[in-house]
N, CA, C and O atoms as a MOPAC input file, in Angstrom:
PM7 MOZYME 1SCF
protein

 N    -29.08700 1   -37.21500 1   -19.65400 1
 C    -28.80200 1   -36.20400 1   -20.51700 1
 C    -28.52200 1   -34.93800 1   -19.59100 1
 O    -27.76600 1   -34.06900 1   -20.02600 1
 N    -29.02600 1   -34.81800 1   -18.49300 1
 C    -28.69200 1   -33.50600 1   -17.72300 1
 C    -27.40400 1   -33.52900 1   -17.38600 1
 O    -26.87100 1   -32.42000 1   -17.36900 1
 N    -26.62200 1   -34.59500 1   -17.06500 1
 C    -25.20900 1   -34.61000 1   -16.70400 1
 C    -24.50700 1   -34.00700 1   -17.94200 1
 O    -23.63300 1   -33.16600 1   -17.73300 1
 N    -24.81200 1   -34.36200 1   -19.23200 1
 C    -24.23200 1   -33.73700 1   -20.28700 1
 C    -24.23200 1   -32.30100 1   -20.44100 1
 O    -23.26000 1   -31.64300 1   -20.81100 1
 N    -25.54600 1   -31.77800 1   -20.09200 1
 C    -25.67700 1   -30.35000 1   -20.10200 1
 C    -24.75300 1   -29.70400 1   -18.93900 1
 O    -24.01800 1   -28.74400 1   -19.17000 1
 N    -24.85800 1   -30.32700 1   -17.65400 1
 C    -24.13300 1   -29.80500 1   -16.64500 1
 C    -22.58000 1   -29.67100 1   -17.01400 1
 O    -21.97600 1   -28.61600 1   -16.82500 1
 N    -22.04500 1   -30.68100 1   -17.49100 1
 C    -20.66100 1   -30.74800 1   -17.80700 1
 C    -20.34400 1   -29.58200 1   -18.92700 1
 O    -19.35000 1   -28.87000 1   -18.79300 1
 N    -21.20200 1   -29.43400 1   -19.98600 1
 C    -20.99800 1   -28.32800 1   -20.79400 1
 C    -21.11200 1   -26.89300 1   -20.20400 1
 O    -20.35500 1   -25.97200 1   -20.51300 1
 N    -22.16000 1   -26.80400 1   -19.30700 1
 C    -22.42400 1   -25.44900 1   -18.58500 1
 C    -21.10700 1   -25.15700 1   -17.63300 1
 O    -20.59800 1   -24.03700 1   -17.59600 1
 N    -20.67200 1   -26.12500 1   -16.96800 1
 C    -19.46300 1   -25.89800 1   -16.19600 1
 C    -18.33600 1   -25.52300 1   -16.93400 1
 O    -17.64900 1   -24.58600 1   -16.53000 1
 N    -18.02000 1   -26.18800 1   -18.07200 1
 C    -16.78400 1   -25.76100 1   -18.82100 1
 C    -17.00200 1   -24.41900 1   -19.60500 1
 O    -16.04700 1   -23.68700 1   -19.86600 1
 N    -18.33300 1   -24.10900 1   -19.98300 1
 C    -18.40900 1   -22.75800 1   -20.62100 1
 C    -18.22300 1   -21.65800 1   -19.26400 1
 O    -17.53900 1   -20.64000 1   -19.36900 1
 N    -18.82200 1   -21.97600 1   -18.20800 1
 C    -18.86500 1   -21.15400 1   -17.13700 1
 C    -17.25800 1   -20.85700 1   -16.76700 1
 O    -16.80300 1   -19.73000 1   -16.56900 1
 N    -16.62500 1   -21.89600 1   -16.72600 1
 C    -15.15400 1   -21.78400 1   -16.39400 1
 C    -14.47100 1   -20.99100 1   -17.40200 1
 O    -13.64000 1   -20.15800 1   -17.04000 1
 N    -14.77700 1   -21.19100 1   -18.80200 1
 C    -14.04300 1   -20.43000 1   -19.86500 1
 C    -14.30100 1   -18.98100 1   -19.74600 1
 O    -13.37400 1   -18.17400 1   -19.80700 1
 N    -15.58700 1   -18.60800 1   -19.57200 1
 C    -16.01100 1   -17.16100 1   -19.49600 1
 C    -15.37500 1   -16.51300 1   -18.19600 1
 O    -15.07100 1   -15.32000 1   -18.20600 1
 N    -15.17900 1   -17.29100 1   -17.09700 1
 C    -14.54400 1   -16.73600 1   -16.00600 1
 C    -13.18500 1   -16.39100 1   -16.26800 1
 O    -12.72800 1   -15.31400 1   -15.88600 1
 N    -12.34700 1   -17.43100 1   -17.04200 1
 C    -11.06200 1   -17.14300 1   -17.33200 1
 C    -10.75400 1   -15.83900 1   -18.32200 1
 O     -9.71300 1   -15.18200 1   -18.29800 1
 N    -11.91700 1   -15.60800 1   -19.21600 1
 C    -11.69700 1   -14.35500 1   -19.89900 1
 C    -12.01700 1   -13.05000 1   -19.33100 1
 O    -11.87700 1   -12.02000 1   -19.99000 1
 N    -12.48800 1   -13.06200 1   -18.00200 1
 C    -12.99200 1   -11.89900 1   -17.32400 1
 C    -11.84900 1   -11.30100 1   -16.64100 1
 O    -11.20200 1   -11.93400 1   -15.80700 1
 N    -11.50900 1    -9.76000 1   -17.06500 1
 C    -10.22400 1    -9.24300 1   -16.43600 1
 C    -10.07800 1    -9.36300 1   -14.89800 1
 O     -8.98200 1    -9.56800 1   -14.37600 1
 N    -11.07400 1    -9.24700 1   -14.28700 1
 C    -10.83600 1    -9.21300 1   -12.77800 1
 C    -10.43200 1   -10.61400 1   -12.32700 1
 O     -9.77000 1   -10.73000 1   -11.29600 1
 N    -10.80700 1   -11.73300 1   -13.07000 1
 C    -10.20000 1   -13.17100 1   -12.60500 1
 C     -8.75000 1   -13.14600 1   -13.14400 1
 O     -7.84300 1   -13.68600 1   -12.51000 1
 N     -8.52900 1   -12.48000 1   -14.38500 1
 C     -7.12700 1   -12.75800 1   -14.90200 1
 C     -6.08100 1   -12.20700 1   -14.16700 1
 O     -4.95400 1   -12.70200 1   -14.13000 1
 N     -6.47700 1   -11.03100 1   -13.48700 1
 C     -5.62800 1   -10.27300 1   -12.56700 1
 C     -5.20200 1   -11.06100 1   -11.33600 1
 O     -4.18800 1   -10.70000 1   -10.73700 1
 N     -5.91600 1   -12.13100 1   -10.90700 1
 C     -5.76700 1   -12.75400 1    -9.62100 1
 C     -5.18100 1   -14.13600 1    -9.80100 1
 O     -5.92900 1   -15.03600 1   -10.18100 1
 N     -3.79600 1   -14.39900 1    -9.53800 1
 C     -3.25500 1   -15.64700 1    -9.58100 1
 C     -3.90000 1   -16.68600 1    -8.91200 1
 O     -3.95300 1   -17.81100 1    -9.40900 1
 N     -4.40100 1   -16.41500 1    -7.82300 1
 C     -5.30100 1   -17.35100 1    -7.11500 1
 C     -6.62200 1   -18.02400 1    -7.77700 1
 O     -6.95300 1   -19.20900 1    -7.79700 1
 N     -7.28000 1   -16.86200 1    -8.31900 1
 C     -8.49600 1   -17.29900 1    -9.20900 1
 C     -8.29200 1   -17.96000 1   -10.22600 1
 O     -8.99200 1   -18.93700 1   -10.49100 1
 N     -7.17600 1   -17.51100 1   -11.08700 1
 C     -6.84800 1   -18.19100 1   -12.36100 1
 C     -6.43000 1   -19.64200 1   -12.03400 1
 O     -6.90100 1   -20.62600 1   -12.60400 1
 N     -5.56600 1   -19.67100 1   -11.12900 1
 C     -4.79000 1   -21.00200 1   -10.57900 1
 C     -6.03700 1   -22.01000 1   -10.33800 1
 O     -6.00500 1   -23.20000 1   -10.65300 1
 N     -6.95500 1   -21.46800 1    -9.83500 1
 C     -8.24900 1   -22.39600 1    -9.30900 1
 C     -8.99000 1   -23.01500 1   -10.54100 1
 O     -9.69700 1   -24.01400 1   -10.40300 1
 N     -8.80700 1   -22.38200 1   -11.78000 1
 C     -9.48400 1   -22.94400 1   -12.80600 1
 C     -8.62600 1   -23.64500 1   -13.73400 1
 O     -9.15200 1   -24.04400 1   -14.77400 1
 N     -7.22700 1   -23.89500 1   -13.51500 1
 C     -6.30000 1   -24.57900 1   -14.33200 1
 C     -5.88900 1   -25.78000 1   -13.76800 1
 O     -5.50600 1   -25.85200 1   -12.60000 1
 N     -5.95400 1   -26.88700 1   -14.65300 1
 C     -5.38600 1   -28.31200 1   -14.18000 1
 C     -4.06000 1   -28.29700 1   -13.72700 1
 O     -3.34300 1   -27.45000 1   -14.25900 1
 N     -3.55600 1   -29.01600 1   -12.88400 1
 C     -2.14600 1   -29.00200 1   -12.50900 1
 C     -1.06600 1   -29.20300 1   -13.88900 1
 O      0.09100 1   -28.78600 1   -13.93500 1
 N     -1.72200 1   -29.88300 1   -14.86900 1
 C     -1.01400 1   -30.29600 1   -16.06300 1
 C     -1.35400 1   -29.39900 1   -17.19700 1
 O     -1.06000 1   -29.75500 1   -18.33800 1
 N     -1.94500 1   -28.27600 1   -16.98200 1
 C     -2.41700 1   -27.29400 1   -17.85700 1
 C     -1.18500 1   -26.88400 1   -18.76100 1
 O     -0.06100 1   -26.65900 1   -18.31300 1
 N     -1.61300 1   -26.80600 1   -20.33900 1
 C     -0.58400 1   -26.07900 1   -21.05200 1
 C     -1.31600 1   -25.47200 1   -22.34700 1
 O     -2.39900 1   -25.93500 1   -22.70200 1
 N     -0.74500 1   -24.51100 1   -22.98300 1
 C     -1.42700 1   -23.72700 1   -24.07900 1
 C     -0.46800 1   -23.46300 1   -25.00000 1
 O      0.70100 1   -23.20500 1   -24.71300 1
 N     -1.04500 1   -23.53400 1   -26.41900 1
 C     -0.35900 1   -22.96100 1   -27.59200 1
 C     -1.21400 1   -21.63700 1   -27.81800 1
 O     -2.38900 1   -21.62200 1   -28.18500 1
 N     -0.45800 1   -20.57700 1   -27.54600 1
 C     -1.13400 1   -19.28800 1   -27.55000 1
 C     -1.20200 1   -18.77500 1   -29.01800 1
 O     -0.51100 1   -19.26300 1   -29.91200 1
 N     -2.06500 1   -17.77800 1   -29.19800 1
 C     -2.24600 1   -17.18700 1   -30.59400 1
 C     -0.92900 1   -16.42700 1   -30.85800 1
 O     -0.65800 1   -16.09300 1   -32.01200 1
 N     -0.18900 1   -16.17100 1   -29.94300 1
 C      1.19700 1   -15.74800 1   -30.14100 1
 C      2.15500 1   -16.59000 1   -30.64800 1
 O      3.24200 1   -16.16200 1   -31.03600 1
 N      1.83900 1   -17.78300 1   -30.67900 1
 C      2.84900 1   -18.81300 1   -31.06900 1
 C      3.64300 1   -19.38900 1   -29.89400 1
 O      4.42300 1   -20.32400 1   -30.07400 1
 N      3.45100 1   -18.84200 1   -28.70100 1
 C      4.20800 1   -19.31900 1   -27.60500 1
 C      3.68200 1   -20.34000 1   -26.96100 1
 O      2.45200 1   -20.32200 1   -26.91100 1
 N      4.26000 1   -21.30100 1   -26.41000 1
 C      3.85300 1   -22.52900 1   -25.53900 1
 C      3.85200 1   -21.97200 1   -24.11300 1
 O      4.87500 1   -21.41700 1   -23.71000 1
 N      2.84000 1   -22.07300 1   -23.36600 1
 C      2.65800 1   -21.66000 1   -22.04700 1
 C      2.39000 1   -22.93100 1   -21.18100 1
 O      1.63900 1   -23.81600 1   -21.59000 1
 N      3.09400 1   -23.00500 1   -19.84200 1
 C      2.60900 1   -23.97800 1   -18.90700 1
 C      1.68900 1   -23.23900 1   -17.93700 1
 O      1.26400 1   -22.10200 1   -18.14300 1
 N      1.40800 1   -24.00900 1   -16.82300 1
 C      0.50200 1   -23.34800 1   -15.79800 1
 C      1.00100 1   -22.09500 1   -15.08800 1
 O      0.41200 1   -21.02400 1   -14.94300 1
 N      2.31700 1   -22.49200 1   -14.64400 1
 C      2.99900 1   -21.32300 1   -13.78800 1
 C      3.26600 1   -20.07700 1   -14.71800 1
 O      3.02600 1   -18.96500 1   -14.24600 1
 N      3.76300 1   -20.18900 1   -16.05500 1
 C      4.00000 1   -18.96300 1   -16.88000 1
 C      2.72300 1   -18.25100 1   -17.35100 1
 O      2.74000 1   -17.03400 1   -17.53700 1
 N      1.49700 1   -19.06100 1   -17.56800 1
 C      0.35500 1   -18.35000 1   -17.88200 1
 C     -0.32300 1   -17.60300 1   -16.68700 1
 O     -0.90100 1   -16.54500 1   -16.93300 1
 N     -0.29100 1   -18.07000 1   -15.44600 1
 C     -0.58700 1   -17.45000 1   -14.31500 1
 C      0.22200 1   -16.12000 1   -14.21200 1
 O     -0.32400 1   -15.02600 1   -14.06400 1
 N      1.48900 1   -16.29400 1   -14.29600 1
 C      2.27400 1   -15.14500 1   -13.96300 1
 C      2.06200 1   -13.86400 1   -15.12100 1
 O      2.04500 1   -12.65700 1   -14.88000 1
 N      1.93400 1   -14.43100 1   -16.22000 1
 C      1.85900 1   -13.55000 1   -17.41900 1
 C      0.56300 1   -12.80900 1   -17.13900 1
 O      0.64200 1   -11.58600 1   -17.02400 1
 N     -0.74300 1   -13.45700 1   -17.00400 1
 C     -1.98600 1   -12.94500 1   -17.01900 1
 C     -1.99100 1   -12.03100 1   -15.71600 1
 O     -2.45700 1   -10.90000 1   -15.86100 1
 N     -1.55400 1   -12.37400 1   -14.53700 1
 C     -1.59300 1   -11.35900 1   -13.56100 1
 C     -0.84500 1   -10.05400 1   -13.59200 1
 O     -1.13200 1    -9.05800 1   -12.92800 1
 N      0.25800 1   -10.19500 1   -14.53800 1
 C      1.15300 1    -9.09000 1   -14.70400 1
 C      0.75500 1    -8.25000 1   -15.79500 1
 O      1.27600 1    -7.13800 1   -15.87300 1
 N     -0.19300 1    -8.65400 1   -16.75500 1
 C     -0.41800 1    -7.78800 1   -17.85400 1
 C     -1.85100 1    -7.43300 1   -17.95400 1
 O     -2.16300 1    -6.74500 1   -18.92600 1
 N     -2.83500 1    -7.80300 1   -17.06900 1
 C     -4.26000 1    -7.45700 1   -17.04600 1
 C     -4.30900 1    -6.24300 1   -16.28800 1
 O     -4.17300 1    -6.26200 1   -15.06400 1
 N     -4.49900 1    -5.15400 1   -16.95800 1
 C     -4.73500 1    -3.92900 1   -16.15100 1
 C     -6.01400 1    -3.85200 1   -15.33100 1
 O     -6.89100 1    -4.67500 1   -15.59300 1
 N     -6.24900 1    -2.83400 1   -14.23700 1
 C     -7.65900 1    -2.69600 1   -13.90000 1
 C     -8.48300 1    -1.92800 1   -14.77100 1
 O     -7.97100 1    -0.87900 1   -15.16100 1
 N     -9.47400 1    -2.15100 1   -15.11600 1
 C    -10.43400 1    -1.46100 1   -16.05500 1
 C    -10.38700 1    -1.86100 1   -17.43100 1
 O    -10.99600 1    -1.32100 1   -18.35400 1
 N     -9.47400 1    -3.03200 1   -17.51000 1
 C     -9.56400 1    -3.66300 1   -18.82600 1
 C    -10.72900 1    -4.23700 1   -19.51300 1
 O    -11.50600 1    -4.97100 1   -18.90300 1
 N    -10.87200 1    -3.97300 1   -20.61200 1
 C    -12.25700 1    -4.63500 1   -21.05200 1
 C    -12.04400 1    -5.98000 1   -21.34900 1
 O    -10.97300 1    -6.44300 1   -21.74300 1
 N    -13.26200 1    -6.71900 1   -21.12000 1
 C    -12.97100 1    -8.35600 1   -21.51300 1
 C    -13.00200 1    -8.55900 1   -22.90700 1
 O    -13.44400 1    -7.65000 1   -23.60900 1
 N    -12.61100 1    -9.58800 1   -23.41100 1
 C    -12.74900 1   -10.14500 1   -24.87400 1
 C    -14.21300 1   -10.34800 1   -25.23600 1
 O    -15.04800 1   -10.77200 1   -24.43700 1
 N    -14.43600 1   -10.05400 1   -26.35600 1
 C    -15.85200 1   -10.40000 1   -26.99600 1
 C    -15.65700 1   -11.73500 1   -27.35500 1
 O    -14.67500 1   -12.19400 1   -27.93800 1
 N    -16.79800 1   -12.42000 1   -26.91600 1
 C    -16.68800 1   -14.10600 1   -27.25500 1
 C    -17.94300 1   -14.26800 1   -28.06500 1
 O    -19.02700 1   -13.72800 1   -27.84200 1
 N    -17.58200 1   -15.23400 1   -29.20800 1
 C    -18.67700 1   -15.49000 1   -30.11300 1
 C    -18.58300 1   -17.03500 1   -30.52500 1
 O    -17.62800 1   -17.72500 1   -30.17000 1
 N    -19.53200 1   -17.48100 1   -31.22000 1
 C    -19.57200 1   -18.73000 1   -31.69200 1
 C    -19.22400 1   -19.94500 1   -30.61200 1
 O    -18.68500 1   -20.98200 1   -31.00100 1
 N    -19.52800 1   -19.75700 1   -29.42300 1
 C    -19.13900 1   -20.82400 1   -28.36000 1
 C    -19.94000 1   -22.08900 1   -28.55100 1
 O    -21.16900 1   -22.08000 1   -28.62000 1
 N    -19.28000 1   -23.05700 1   -28.62500 1
 C    -20.02100 1   -24.45200 1   -28.61400 1
 C    -19.16200 1   -25.51800 1   -28.03500 1
 O    -17.93700 1   -25.39600 1   -28.05800 1
 N    -19.79600 1   -26.64500 1   -27.47300 1
 C    -19.03100 1   -27.62600 1   -26.84900 1
 C    -19.68900 1   -28.96600 1   -27.00800 1
 O    -20.89100 1   -29.12600 1   -27.22100 1
 N    -18.74800 1   -29.95500 1   -26.87800 1
 C    -19.15500 1   -31.33500 1   -27.04100 1
 C    -18.43900 1   -32.10000 1   -25.75600 1
 O    -17.36600 1   -31.79000 1   -25.23800 1
 N    -19.20200 1   -33.03500 1   -25.43500 1
 C    -18.62200 1   -33.87900 1   -24.19400 1
 C    -18.02700 1   -35.14200 1   -24.95900 1
 O    -18.75800 1   -35.90100 1   -25.59600 1
 N    -16.72100 1   -35.30700 1   -24.85900 1
 C    -15.85800 1   -36.22300 1   -25.73000 1
 C    -15.77400 1   -37.54200 1   -24.53700 1
 O    -15.45700 1   -38.66100 1   -24.94200 1
 N    -16.01100 1   -37.36600 1   -23.39300 1
 C    -15.84000 1   -38.54400 1   -22.51600 1
 C    -16.53700 1   -38.07800 1   -21.32200 1
 O    -16.82700 1   -36.88800 1   -21.19700 1
 N    -16.88800 1   -39.15400 1   -20.23400 1
 C    -17.58600 1   -38.56300 1   -19.01400 1
 C    -16.75800 1   -37.42800 1   -18.23300 1
 O    -17.34800 1   -36.68800 1   -17.44700 1
 N    -15.46100 1   -37.31500 1   -18.45200 1
 C    -14.79100 1   -36.32800 1   -17.58600 1
 C    -13.88500 1   -35.25000 1   -18.46000 1
 O    -12.93300 1   -34.60100 1   -18.02600 1
 N    -14.45500 1   -35.22600 1   -19.87900 1
 C    -13.80200 1   -34.40900 1   -20.85700 1
 C    -14.80000 1   -33.64800 1   -21.64500 1
 O    -15.78300 1   -34.20100 1   -22.13800 1
 N    -14.51700 1   -32.20000 1   -21.78400 1
 C    -15.49900 1   -31.40900 1   -22.52900 1
 C    -14.38300 1   -30.60200 1   -23.54200 1
 O    -13.26800 1   -30.21000 1   -23.19600 1
 N    -14.93800 1   -30.48300 1   -24.74500 1
 C    -14.08800 1   -29.64400 1   -25.76400 1
 C    -14.80700 1   -28.50800 1   -26.16900 1
 O    -15.91900 1   -28.65900 1   -26.67400 1
 N    -14.27800 1   -27.28900 1   -26.00100 1
 C    -15.10300 1   -26.15900 1   -26.40700 1
 C    -14.14500 1   -25.56800 1   -27.56100 1
 O    -12.92500 1   -25.71700 1   -27.63200 1
 N    -14.98900 1   -24.85500 1   -28.45800 1
 C    -14.57000 1   -24.13300 1   -29.39900 1
 C    -15.23400 1   -22.73300 1   -29.41100 1
 O    -16.41100 1   -22.70300 1   -29.05100 1
 N    -14.65300 1   -21.58800 1   -29.76800 1
 C    -15.24100 1   -20.29600 1   -29.78900 1
 C    -14.23000 1   -19.23000 1   -30.51800 1
 O    -13.07500 1   -19.49900 1   -30.84700 1
 N    -14.82900 1   -18.07900 1   -30.69100 1
 C    -13.82500 1   -17.05900 1   -31.25100 1
 C    -13.80300 1   -15.92700 1   -30.17300 1
 O    -14.71000 1   -15.75300 1   -29.35900 1
 N    -12.71200 1   -15.20800 1   -30.25600 1
 C    -12.43500 1   -14.04900 1   -29.35700 1
 C    -11.94000 1   -12.78100 1   -30.12100 1
 O    -11.07500 1   -12.85700 1   -30.99400 1
 N    -12.44800 1   -11.77900 1   -29.79900 1
 C    -11.85700 1   -10.38500 1   -30.30900 1
 C    -11.67200 1    -9.59900 1   -29.21900 1
 O    -12.53700 1    -9.41100 1   -28.36400 1
 N    -10.39800 1    -9.05200 1   -29.20900 1
 C     -9.90300 1    -8.02300 1   -28.19400 1
 C     -9.08200 1    -7.06300 1   -28.71300 1
 O     -8.05800 1    -7.44300 1   -29.27900 1
 N     -9.33400 1    -5.83600 1   -28.63300 1
 C     -8.59400 1    -4.72800 1   -29.20200 1
 C     -8.19100 1    -4.94600 1   -30.83800 1
 O     -7.10700 1    -4.59400 1   -31.30300 1
 N     -9.04700 1    -5.46000 1   -31.45600 1
 C     -8.85500 1    -5.64400 1   -32.78200 1
 C     -8.29000 1    -6.92100 1   -33.12700 1
 O     -8.14400 1    -7.12300 1   -34.33300 1
 N     -7.92500 1    -7.87100 1   -32.28500 1
 C     -7.20100 1    -9.13900 1   -32.53200 1
 C     -8.12300 1   -10.05800 1   -32.39100 1
 O     -8.84300 1   -10.10600 1   -31.39400 1
 N     -8.20900 1   -10.98500 1   -33.49200 1
 C     -9.29200 1   -12.16300 1   -33.54600 1
 C     -8.53800 1   -13.35800 1   -33.38100 1
 O     -7.39600 1   -13.46800 1   -33.82800 1
 N     -9.26600 1   -14.46700 1   -32.61300 1
 C     -8.55900 1   -15.59300 1   -32.49600 1
 C     -9.69900 1   -16.76900 1   -32.55400 1
 O    -10.83800 1   -16.60600 1   -32.11600 1
 N     -9.27000 1   -17.86900 1   -33.10600 1
 C    -10.34400 1   -19.13900 1   -32.88300 1
 C     -9.65400 1   -19.93200 1   -31.72900 1
 O     -8.46200 1   -20.23700 1   -31.72200 1
 N    -10.44300 1   -20.18400 1   -30.88600 1
 C     -9.96600 1   -20.85300 1   -29.74500 1
 C    -10.36600 1   -22.23200 1   -29.45300 1
 O    -11.51400 1   -22.49700 1   -29.80700 1
 N     -9.82100 1   -23.00800 1   -28.99400 1
 C    -10.14200 1   -24.44600 1   -28.41300 1
 C     -9.72000 1   -24.75300 1   -27.08700 1
 O     -8.62500 1   -24.40600 1   -26.64500 1
 N    -10.57600 1   -25.40200 1   -26.44300 1
 C    -10.08700 1   -25.67100 1   -24.99500 1
 C    -10.42400 1   -27.18200 1   -24.74400 1
 O    -11.30500 1   -27.68500 1   -25.44100 1
 N     -9.81600 1   -27.90300 1   -23.84300 1
 C    -10.11600 1   -29.13800 1   -23.21200 1
 C    -10.41500 1   -28.99100 1   -21.62200 1
 O     -9.47000 1   -28.71500 1   -20.88300 1
 N    -11.55800 1   -29.15100 1   -21.15400 1
 C    -11.86100 1   -29.10300 1   -19.74000 1
 C    -11.98000 1   -30.58200 1   -19.33900 1
 O    -12.57300 1   -31.42600 1   -20.01000 1
 N    -11.25200 1   -30.84000 1   -17.98900 1
 C    -11.20800 1   -32.19600 1   -17.52000 1
 C    -11.88200 1   -32.04800 1   -15.96300 1
 O    -11.52000 1   -31.22400 1   -15.12400 1
 N    -12.85600 1   -32.96700 1   -15.81500 1
 C    -13.44300 1   -33.16300 1   -14.37100 1
 C    -12.47000 1   -33.74200 1   -13.44700 1
 O    -11.91700 1   -34.80500 1   -13.73100 1
 N    -12.23700 1   -33.15500 1   -12.42600 1
 C    -11.25200 1   -33.56900 1   -11.33800 1
 C    -11.96400 1   -33.58700 1   -10.05500 1
 O    -13.13100 1   -33.19700 1   -10.01100 1
 N    -11.36000 1   -34.00500 1    -9.01500 1
 C    -11.77200 1   -33.91200 1    -7.60900 1
 C    -12.23300 1   -32.38800 1    -7.17000 1
 O    -13.11200 1   -32.09100 1    -6.36000 1
 N    -11.49400 1   -31.62300 1    -7.84000 1
 C    -11.80300 1   -30.09300 1    -7.55000 1
 C    -12.89700 1   -29.51500 1    -8.39200 1
 O    -13.27600 1   -28.35300 1    -8.24700 1
 N    -13.42500 1   -30.38100 1    -9.31800 1
 C    -14.34200 1   -29.78100 1   -10.44800 1
 C    -13.81400 1   -29.85700 1   -11.80700 1
 O    -12.91900 1   -30.62900 1   -12.15000 1
 N    -14.42000 1   -29.00300 1   -12.57800 1
 C    -13.96200 1   -28.95800 1   -13.89900 1
 C    -12.76400 1   -28.03600 1   -14.15300 1
 O    -12.93800 1   -26.84700 1   -13.88400 1
 N    -11.61700 1   -28.40200 1   -14.61600 1
 C    -10.44900 1   -27.41800 1   -14.82600 1
 C     -9.94900 1   -27.55300 1   -16.46100 1
 O    -10.03400 1   -28.54500 1   -17.18600 1
 N     -9.47400 1   -26.38200 1   -16.73500 1
 C     -8.82200 1   -26.30500 1   -18.01600 1
 C     -7.68200 1   -26.90800 1   -18.19900 1
 O     -6.69700 1   -26.40000 1   -17.66400 1
 N     -7.53300 1   -28.01600 1   -18.91700 1
 C     -6.36500 1   -28.75500 1   -19.35900 1
 C     -5.43800 1   -28.29200 1   -20.28800 1
 O     -4.22600 1   -28.17900 1   -20.10300 1
 N     -6.11500 1   -28.00800 1   -21.37400 1
 C     -5.51800 1   -27.45600 1   -22.69400 1
 C     -6.23900 1   -26.39200 1   -23.39800 1
 O     -7.46200 1   -26.33200 1   -23.52000 1
 N     -5.30200 1   -25.48300 1   -23.89300 1
 C     -6.07700 1   -24.38700 1   -24.75200 1
 C     -5.25800 1   -24.09000 1   -25.97200 1
 O     -4.04100 1   -24.27700 1   -25.97100 1
 N     -5.84400 1   -23.67600 1   -26.90700 1
 C     -5.00500 1   -23.17700 1   -28.15600 1
 C     -5.84100 1   -21.90200 1   -28.84800 1
 O     -7.06400 1   -21.91900 1   -28.98700 1
 N     -5.11600 1   -20.97000 1   -29.19300 1
 C     -5.40600 1   -19.87100 1   -29.92700 1
 C     -4.66100 1   -19.91900 1   -31.12400 1
 O     -3.47000 1   -20.19700 1   -31.26400 1
 N     -5.82400 1   -19.50200 1   -32.29100 1
 C     -5.15500 1   -19.37400 1   -33.59200 1
 C     -5.53800 1   -17.90200 1   -34.17900 1
 O     -6.72800 1   -17.65300 1   -34.37100 1
 N     -4.63700 1   -17.01700 1   -34.43900 1
 C     -5.21900 1   -15.75400 1   -35.05300 1
 C     -5.86000 1   -15.94300 1   -36.29200 1
 O     -5.49100 1   -16.90400 1   -36.96700 1
 N     -6.81800 1   -15.15100 1   -36.75200 1
 C     -7.55000 1   -14.96900 1   -37.91400 1
 C     -7.90100 1   -13.65900 1   -38.12400 1
 O     -8.01700 1   -12.78300 1   -37.26800 1
 N     -8.08600 1   -13.56200 1   -39.46200 1
 C     -8.57700 1   -12.16500 1   -40.01300 1
 C    -10.08700 1   -12.31100 1   -40.27200 1
 O    -10.58700 1   -13.26500 1   -40.86700 1
 N    -10.75600 1   -11.27000 1   -39.76400 1
 C    -12.26100 1   -11.53900 1   -39.78300 1
 C    -12.80200 1   -11.46100 1   -41.21900 1
 O    -13.88500 1   -11.98400 1   -41.47900 1
 N    -12.12600 1   -10.86200 1   -42.10700 1
 C    -12.66400 1   -10.83400 1   -43.56300 1
 C    -12.40100 1   -12.04000 1   -44.29200 1
 O    -12.84000 1   -12.19400 1   -45.43100 1
 N    -11.62500 1   -13.01100 1   -43.62900 1
 C    -11.33700 1   -14.19800 1   -44.30000 1
 C    -12.75100 1   -14.99700 1   -44.16500 1
 O    -13.57800 1   -14.62000 1   -43.33500 1
 N    -13.00300 1   -16.13800 1   -45.03100 1
 C    -14.06700 1   -16.73300 1   -45.02300 1
 C    -14.27600 1   -17.69000 1   -43.78200 1
 O    -13.28800 1   -18.39000 1   -43.56500 1
 N    -15.09000 1   -17.83500 1   -43.12000 1
 C    -15.38900 1   -18.80200 1   -42.03100 1
 C    -15.78500 1   -19.96100 1   -42.66900 1
 O    -16.71300 1   -19.99200 1   -43.47700 1
 N    -15.03900 1   -21.03700 1   -42.29900 1
 C    -15.43900 1   -22.43700 1   -42.63700 1
 C    -16.28700 1   -23.28700 1   -41.54400 1
 O    -16.05100 1   -23.17400 1   -40.34100 1
 N    -17.07700 1   -23.96300 1   -41.94700 1
 C    -18.07200 1   -24.59900 1   -40.95300 1
 C    -17.44700 1   -25.78300 1   -40.31600 1
 O    -18.07500 1   -26.44000 1   -39.48500 1

């Protein structure tokens, strides 16, 4: 059971690092957390691949930017090398439900897939 906790902890740690403005500003640090086959369906509706998200994050994250507020983070180990995380974020009044798949590779746990779905906080939250 300790390996299960380690996998979840590694995925959560990686996710929180990716949300930190100082990490997002660095193409090298972001790239070190993304799987070579990474892709994302963003809260904007845009589809991102690894190269485009690295370029966008490093170009738009300003020094001194405040990190997103993260809540309701939970995870489940789907397979020995796969963790699914779900959580909510708020940044400058924009709220999103988020879902991430983290895969264990020879380089460690890397983000393979991410999806963000906007929501209004006044809408009821389903379990």
